[in-house]
C-alpha positions as CSV (number, residue, x, y, z in Angstrom):
1,Q,24.7,-3.8,-153.8
2,K,22.1,-6.0,-152.2
3,A,19.8,-5.6,-155.4
4,E,22.8,-6.8,-157.4
5,A,23.2,-9.9,-155.3
6,R,19.6,-10.8,-155.2
7,I,19.7,-10.5,-159.1
8,M,22.7,-12.5,-159.3
9,R,21.0,-15.0,-157.0
10,L,18.0,-15.1,-158.9
11,S,20.0,-15.8,-162.4
12,Q,21.5,-18.7,-160.7
13,Y,19.1,-20.3,-158.5
14,D,15.6,-21.9,-158.6
15,Y,13.3,-18.9,-157.2
16,L,11.2,-21.9,-155.6
17,T,13.3,-24.5,-154.3
18,R,16.4,-22.4,-154.1
19,L,18.5,-25.0,-155.8
20,P,20.9,-24.3,-158.3
21,N,19.2,-23.7,-161.7
22,R,19.8,-25.3,-165.2
23,R,22.5,-22.8,-166.2
24,T,24.4,-23.2,-162.8
25,L,24.2,-26.9,-163.0
26,Q,25.6,-26.9,-166.8
27,N,28.6,-24.7,-165.3
28,Q,28.9,-26.7,-162.3
29,I,29.1,-30.0,-164.4
30,N,31.7,-28.5,-166.7
31,K,34.0,-27.8,-164.0
32,L,33.5,-31.5,-162.6
33,I,34.2,-32.7,-166.2
34,E,37.4,-30.9,-166.3
35,K,38.5,-31.7,-162.8
36,A,37.7,-35.6,-163.5
37,S,39.4,-35.5,-166.9
38,S,42.7,-34.0,-165.4
39,K,42.5,-36.7,-162.6
40,G,41.0,-39.8,-164.7
41,E,38.0,-40.1,-162.4
42,S,34.7,-40.9,-163.4
43,I,31.0,-39.1,-162.8
44,A,27.6,-40.2,-162.7
45,L,24.7,-37.7,-163.8
46,L,21.3,-38.7,-162.5
47,C,18.2,-37.3,-164.1
48,L,15.3,-37.7,-161.5
49,G,11.8,-37.2,-163.2
50,L,8.7,-37.0,-160.8
51,D,6.1,-39.4,-162.1
52,D,2.4,-37.8,-163.0
53,F,3.5,-34.7,-161.3
54,K,1.1,-32.9,-163.8
55,S,-1.9,-35.1,-162.6
56,L,-1.0,-34.2,-159.1
57,N,-0.6,-30.6,-160.0
58,A,-4.2,-30.7,-161.3
59,Q,-5.7,-32.6,-158.1
60,V,-4.5,-29.9,-155.6
61,N,-4.2,-26.3,-155.9
62,F,-1.0,-24.2,-157.3
63,N,0.3,-23.3,-153.8
64,A,-0.3,-26.8,-152.6
65,A,1.9,-28.2,-155.5
66,E,4.6,-25.7,-154.9
67,H,4.5,-26.5,-151.2
68,I,5.3,-30.4,-152.1
69,L,7.9,-29.4,-154.6
70,V,9.7,-27.5,-151.9
71,N,9.3,-30.1,-149.5
72,L,10.3,-32.8,-151.8
73,S,13.3,-30.8,-152.7
74,D,14.3,-30.2,-149.1
75,R,14.0,-34.0,-148.5
76,L,16.3,-34.8,-151.6
77,R,18.8,-32.0,-150.7
78,N,18.9,-33.1,-146.9
79,H,19.7,-36.8,-148.1
80,I,22.3,-35.9,-150.5
81,G,24.0,-33.7,-148.2
82,N,27.9,-33.3,-149.4
83,K,27.9,-36.7,-151.0
84,A,26.7,-35.2,-154.6
85,Y,25.6,-31.9,-156.1
86,I,21.6,-31.5,-156.7
87,G,19.7,-28.8,-158.9
88,R,16.5,-28.3,-160.4
89,L,16.5,-29.0,-164.5
90,G,12.8,-28.0,-165.1
91,E,9.1,-28.2,-163.5
92,D,9.4,-31.9,-162.3
93,Q,13.2,-32.7,-163.1
94,F,16.1,-32.6,-160.9
95,A,19.7,-33.4,-161.7
96,I,22.1,-35.0,-159.3
97,I,25.9,-35.1,-160.4
98,Q,28.0,-37.7,-158.4
99,S,31.6,-37.2,-158.5
100,K,34.7,-39.4,-157.9
101,I,32.6,-42.7,-158.3
102,E,34.8,-45.9,-158.9
103,Q,31.8,-48.1,-159.8
104,P,28.5,-47.7,-161.5
105,Y,26.6,-49.6,-158.9
106,E,27.5,-46.3,-156.6
107,A,25.1,-44.4,-158.8
108,A,22.6,-47.2,-158.5
109,E,22.5,-47.1,-154.9
110,L,22.3,-43.2,-154.7
111,A,19.4,-43.5,-157.3
112,Q,17.4,-46.1,-155.2
113,A,17.9,-44.2,-152.0
114,L,16.5,-41.1,-153.8
115,I,13.4,-43.0,-155.0
116,K,12.9,-44.3,-151.4
117,Q,13.0,-41.0,-149.8
118,L,9.7,-40.2,-151.6
119,D,7.9,-43.4,-150.0
120,R,7.0,-41.2,-147.2
121,P,3.8,-39.4,-148.1
122,F,3.7,-35.4,-148.1
123,E,1.0,-34.0,-145.9
124,I,-1.1,-31.1,-147.8
125,N,-4.4,-29.7,-146.2
126,N,-4.6,-32.8,-143.8
127,E,-4.5,-35.2,-146.6
128,Q,-1.9,-37.7,-147.4
129,L,-0.3,-37.4,-150.8
130,T,2.5,-39.6,-152.4
131,I,4.5,-39.2,-155.3
132,S,7.2,-41.3,-157.2
133,A,10.2,-40.6,-159.1
134,T,12.0,-42.3,-162.0
135,V,15.8,-41.9,-162.6
136,G,17.9,-41.9,-165.7
137,I,21.8,-42.3,-165.1
138,T,24.5,-41.5,-167.5
139,L,28.2,-41.8,-166.8
140,F,31.4,-39.7,-167.8
141,P,33.5,-40.5,-169.7
142,D,31.9,-44.0,-170.6
143,D,28.6,-42.3,-172.2
144,G,29.9,-38.8,-173.2
145,D,32.4,-36.3,-172.5
146,D,30.3,-32.9,-172.6
147,V,27.7,-31.4,-170.7
148,D,24.9,-31.4,-173.2
149,T,25.3,-34.8,-174.3
150,L,25.3,-36.1,-170.7
151,L,22.1,-34.3,-169.8
152,Q,20.2,-35.4,-172.9
153,Q,21.4,-39.1,-172.2
154,A,20.4,-38.9,-168.7
155,E,16.8,-37.8,-169.7
156,F,16.6,-40.2,-172.5
157,A,17.3,-43.0,-169.9
158,M,14.6,-41.5,-167.4
159,I,12.0,-41.2,-170.4
160,M,12.8,-45.0,-171.4
161,A,12.5,-46.0,-167.7
162,K,9.1,-44.5,-167.5
163,S,7.8,-45.9,-170.6
164,R,8.7,-49.5,-169.3
165,S,7.4,-49.0,-165.4
166,R,7.8,-46.1,-163.1
167,N,9.3,-45.6,-159.7
168,R,12.8,-47.1,-160.9
169,Y,16.2,-46.3,-162.3
170,Q,17.9,-47.0,-165.6
171,F,21.4,-46.6,-167.0
172,Y,22.0,-44.9,-170.2
173,I,23.0,-47.3,-172.9
174,A,23.5,-46.6,-176.7
175,T,20.5,-48.3,-177.8
176,I,18.2,-45.7,-175.8
177,D,18.9,-43.5,-178.7
178,T,17.7,-46.2,-181.0
179,E,14.6,-46.9,-179.1
180,I,13.9,-42.9,-178.8
181,R,14.0,-42.9,-182.6
182,Q,12.0,-45.9,-182.9
183,R,9.1,-44.3,-180.6
184,K,9.1,-41.4,-182.6
185,R,8.7,-43.4,-186.0
186,L,6.1,-45.5,-184.4
187,E,4.3,-42.2,-183.3
188,M,4.4,-41.2,-187.1
189,D,2.9,-44.5,-188.0
190,L,0.3,-44.3,-185.7
191,H,-0.9,-41.0,-187.1
192,K,-1.7,-43.0,-190.4
193,A,-3.0,-46.1,-188.4
194,L,-6.7,-45.1,-189.0
195,E,-6.5,-44.1,-192.5
196,N,-4.4,-47.4,-193.3
197,H,-7.2,-49.6,-191.6
198,E,-4.6,-51.1,-189.1
199,L,-6.9,-50.6,-185.9
200,S,-9.5,-53.0,-184.7
201,L,-11.6,-53.8,-181.7
202,A,-11.4,-56.8,-179.5
203,F,-14.4,-57.8,-177.0
204,Q,-13.8,-59.1,-173.7
205,P,-17.0,-60.7,-171.8
206,Q,-18.0,-59.4,-168.5
207,F,-19.7,-61.8,-165.9
208,N,-22.4,-61.1,-163.2
209,Y,-21.8,-63.5,-160.1
210,Q,-25.5,-63.0,-158.8
211,K,-27.0,-64.0,-162.5
212,G,-24.7,-66.3,-163.3
213,K,-24.3,-65.5,-166.8
214,L,-22.3,-62.8,-169.4
215,V,-24.0,-59.3,-169.0
216,G,-21.5,-57.0,-170.5
217,I,-18.6,-56.7,-173.2
218,E,-15.6,-54.3,-173.0
219,A,-14.4,-53.1,-176.2
220,L,-10.5,-53.1,-176.3
221,L,-8.6,-51.4,-178.8
222,R,-5.9,-53.3,-181.0
223,W,-3.4,-52.1,-183.3
224,K,-1.9,-54.4,-186.0
225,H,1.3,-52.6,-187.5
226,P,2.2,-53.7,-190.8
227,E,6.0,-54.5,-190.0
228,K,5.7,-55.1,-186.3
229,G,2.6,-56.6,-185.6
230,L,0.4,-56.2,-182.8
231,I,1.6,-53.1,-180.5
232,S,0.8,-53.0,-177.0
233,P,-2.0,-50.4,-175.7
234,D,0.1,-49.6,-173.0
235,M,2.5,-48.2,-175.7
236,F,0.5,-46.6,-178.3
237,I,-2.4,-45.0,-176.2
238,P,-0.1,-42.9,-174.2
239,M,1.5,-41.8,-177.6
240,A,-2.0,-40.9,-179.2
241,E,-2.8,-38.8,-176.1
242,H,0.3,-37.0,-176.4
243,S,-0.3,-36.2,-180.3
244,L,-4.0,-35.8,-179.9
245,D,-4.2,-38.4,-182.3
246,I,-6.6,-40.0,-179.5
247,I,-9.4,-37.6,-180.7
248,P,-10.0,-39.2,-184.2
249,I,-9.2,-42.6,-182.9
250,G,-11.5,-42.2,-179.9
251,D,-14.3,-41.4,-182.1
252,W,-13.5,-44.3,-184.4
253,V,-13.6,-46.8,-181.4
254,L,-17.0,-45.2,-180.1
255,E,-18.6,-45.5,-183.8
256,N,-17.6,-49.0,-184.1
257,A,-18.7,-50.2,-180.4
258,F,-21.8,-48.5,-180.8
259,Q,-22.6,-50.3,-184.3
260,Q,-21.5,-53.6,-182.9
261,L,-23.6,-53.4,-179.8
262,H,-26.6,-52.4,-182.1
263,R,-26.0,-55.6,-184.1
264,W,-25.7,-57.9,-181.0
265,H,-29.1,-56.1,-179.8
266,L,-30.8,-56.8,-183.1
267,A,-29.7,-60.4,-183.0
268,G,-31.4,-60.8,-179.8
269,Y,-29.2,-59.9,-177.1
270,E,-31.2,-56.9,-176.1
271,D,-30.0,-56.4,-172.5
272,L,-26.1,-56.7,-173.3
273,R,-24.2,-53.8,-172.1
274,M,-20.9,-52.6,-173.8
275,A,-18.2,-50.8,-172.1
276,V,-15.9,-48.6,-173.6
277,N,-12.8,-46.7,-172.5
278,L,-12.8,-42.7,-172.4
279,S,-9.0,-41.2,-172.4
280,A,-8.1,-38.0,-170.5
281,V,-8.0,-35.9,-173.8
282,Q,-11.5,-37.2,-175.0
283,L,-13.0,-36.5,-171.5
284,Q,-11.9,-32.8,-171.8
285,D,-13.4,-32.5,-175.5
286,Q,-16.3,-30.2,-175.3
287,N,-17.9,-32.1,-178.0
288,I,-17.8,-35.6,-176.5
289,V,-21.4,-35.1,-174.7
290,D,-23.1,-34.3,-177.9
291,H,-21.2,-36.9,-179.9
292,I,-22.4,-39.9,-177.3
293,A,-26.0,-38.5,-177.6
294,Y,-25.8,-38.7,-181.2
295,L,-24.5,-42.3,-181.3
296,L,-26.8,-43.5,-179.0
297,D,-29.6,-42.1,-181.3
298,K,-27.8,-43.2,-184.4
299,Y,-27.8,-47.1,-183.4
300,Q,-31.0,-46.6,-181.2
301,I,-29.0,-47.8,-178.1
302,P,-30.7,-47.7,-174.8
303,P,-28.5,-45.5,-172.8
304,K,-28.3,-47.9,-169.7
305,T,-26.9,-50.7,-172.2
306,M,-23.7,-48.4,-172.7
307,E,-21.0,-48.0,-170.2
308,L,-18.3,-45.4,-170.5
309,E,-15.2,-46.0,-168.6
310,V,-12.6,-43.5,-167.2
311,T,-9.5,-43.9,-165.0
312,E,-8.6,-41.9,-161.8
313,T,-5.7,-40.3,-163.6
314,S,-7.8,-38.9,-166.5
315,I,-10.0,-37.4,-164.1
316,I,-7.6,-35.4,-162.3
317,E,-6.2,-34.1,-165.5
318,D,-8.9,-31.4,-164.8
319,I,-11.2,-32.0,-161.9
320,E,-13.8,-29.4,-162.7
321,T,-14.4,-29.9,-166.3
322,S,-14.4,-33.8,-165.6
323,K,-16.8,-33.3,-163.1
324,I,-19.0,-31.2,-165.5
325,Q,-18.5,-33.7,-168.4
326,L,-19.2,-36.8,-166.5
327,T,-22.3,-35.2,-164.9
328,K,-23.5,-34.5,-168.6
329,I,-22.9,-38.0,-169.7
330,K,-24.7,-39.3,-166.8
331,D,-27.8,-37.2,-167.4
332,I,-28.1,-38.8,-171.0
333,G,-28.4,-42.1,-168.8
334,V,-25.1,-43.8,-169.7
335,T,-23.5,-45.8,-167.2
336,L,-20.1,-44.7,-165.7
337,A,-17.4,-46.9,-164.5
338,L,-14.0,-45.8,-162.6
339,D,-11.1,-47.9,-164.3
340,D,-8.4,-49.3,-162.4
341,F,-9.4,-48.2,-159.1
342,G,-6.7,-48.2,-156.4
343,T,-3.7,-47.4,-159.0
344,G,-4.1,-43.7,-158.8
345,Y,-4.5,-41.4,-156.0
346,S,-7.8,-43.0,-154.6
347,S,-9.3,-40.3,-153.1
348,L,-12.6,-41.0,-151.6
349,S,-13.3,-37.3,-152.1
350,Y,-13.9,-37.7,-155.5
351,L,-15.9,-40.7,-155.4
352,K,-18.6,-38.5,-153.6
353,Q,-18.3,-35.9,-156.4
354,F,-18.5,-37.8,-159.6
355,P,-21.7,-39.6,-160.5
356,F,-20.1,-43.2,-161.1
357,D,-22.3,-46.5,-160.9
358,K,-19.7,-48.8,-160.9
359,I,-15.8,-49.2,-159.8
360,K,-13.4,-51.6,-161.4
361,I,-10.5,-53.3,-159.2
362,D,-7.4,-53.3,-161.1
363,K,-6.2,-56.5,-162.1
364,S,-2.7,-56.1,-160.2
365,F,-4.8,-56.5,-157.1
366,V,-6.7,-59.5,-158.3
367,E,-3.4,-61.3,-159.1
368,G,-2.1,-63.6,-156.4
369,L,-5.7,-63.8,-154.7
370,P,-6.6,-65.4,-152.3
371,E,-2.9,-66.5,-151.0
372,N,-1.7,-62.7,-151.5
373,N,-2.8,-61.2,-148.0
374,E,-1.8,-57.7,-149.0
375,N,-4.0,-57.7,-152.0
376,C,-6.8,-59.5,-150.2
377,V,-6.8,-56.5,-147.7
378,I,-6.8,-53.9,-150.8
379,V,-9.6,-55.9,-152.5
380,E,-11.9,-56.1,-149.3
381,A,-11.4,-52.5,-148.8
382,I,-12.4,-51.7,-152.5
383,V,-15.4,-54.0,-152.1
384,Q,-16.4,-52.2,-149.0
385,I,-16.1,-48.4,-150.5
386,G,-18.1,-49.8,-153.2
387,K,-21.1,-51.0,-150.8
388,S,-20.7,-47.5,-148.6
389,F,-21.2,-45.5,-152.0
390,G,-23.9,-47.6,-153.7
391,L,-21.5,-48.6,-156.3
392,K,-21.1,-52.0,-158.2
393,V,-17.8,-53.5,-158.0
394,L,-16.2,-55.6,-160.9
395,A,-12.7,-57.1,-160.8
396,E,-10.4,-57.4,-163.8
397,G,-8.1,-60.1,-164.4
398,V,-10.0,-62.9,-163.0
399,E,-8.0,-65.9,-164.2
400,T,-8.8,-68.9,-162.0
401,A,-11.7,-70.4,-159.9
402,E,-9.9,-69.7,-156.7
403,Q,-9.8,-66.0,-157.5
404,E,-13.5,-66.0,-158.5
405,S,-14.7,-67.9,-155.5
406,Y,-12.6,-65.4,-153.2
407,L,-14.3,-62.5,-155.0
408,V,-17.8,-63.8,-154.7
409,A,-17.3,-64.7,-151.0
410,K,-16.1,-61.1,-150.5
411,G,-19.3,-59.3,-152.1
412,C,-17.8,-58.5,-155.6
413,Q,-20.6,-58.5,-158.2
414,E,-19.0,-58.9,-161.3
415,G,-15.7,-60.2,-163.1
416,Q,-13.7,-59.9,-166.1
417,G,-10.6,-61.9,-167.4
418,Y,-9.1,-64.9,-169.2
419,Y,-11.3,-67.2,-166.7
420,Y,-14.4,-66.1,-168.7
421,G,-12.7,-65.5,-172.1
422,K,-9.9,-63.7,-173.9
423,P,-10.6,-60.6,-176.1
424,L,-11.8,-61.5,-179.4
425,P,-13.3,-59.9,-182.7
426,A,-16.7,-59.5,-182.8
427,Q,-17.0,-62.4,-185.5
428,D,-15.3,-65.1,-183.2
429,F,-17.2,-63.9,-180.1
């Protein structure tokens, strides 16, 4: 009997978090729908998805990731109490069912409260780790009247909320179905963008404060869709990474960036440096090191004038592989920069592990300088980190003389942004 009870429990509850599993959730939602239908009541279904859990999973070991999930589940369950019903949908998704609601704002308040519950860091191996969440909300009977439709709509709302900005909630609206279909169509168009010659590079100057002159250029990818016009890189690059189109696209970017730098060197700008972004997928590609070495030789580029940028989140997709790959790239003589510093996990431990030459302050921290006190503290801390590790520091998003003066005074060596020039095609640069 004990064995039977255990098997029954395992079939109904998630083994790790002890929350109801997907099947149990579906049964519970069906019961609540029947009850609500008979009484003319409304139900809110919330889909809570953890942001960047895959990256966090790669940063810590398997047991630590499970420990975070258990603590996080307990935190959500304790906050919800008897106000709603919570279960685990999948690895990084939870469903919360709120019955007898009178107004949609009640679901919004619950979503906001759940997001706030995750503000407090989780402690793992004496390290503080934070994880955020995004919530999609759908309503019965307004948005649908069966469990599968409601679950799908809540998940769609969550996906769309994540695509715009994370750590927020969004209600399902009928247009979300259209938006999801449009995104899938855009993914298909992106697959053909390279062969249809819709991709191009724009170049933005990087200014050295000590030398008082332009010393570098960042190559930025642009996609001009034949019908929709320019598509934001924030939208199409994650799509390309997901579909693995980023491999041929990334190769094309490297080829064209190296070729353009070669032209500028021949034109007399021998010391000009070119910065190019490497995606997480490219960084894990076993052929990337040989490909970079081949391009350096093909275009006779001095390695020190080529700078490759990676983000914090791309590194922690696979820390060990990233360390090996970046060390091999560094051994070729190429300069390495850590992009968007401060926006990811910002663990100083991997600044020690990786052979970076430079860190780039994300533009979100430069915005509002010098009036924004919080950003001032962050920028000063990053500059100090750079000094401590012997790394150059470049600030992105510099738009005013006041921002430049502040950055120079604090010891930042380089700047990039509209104050020095907007991204332009090579012929207009």
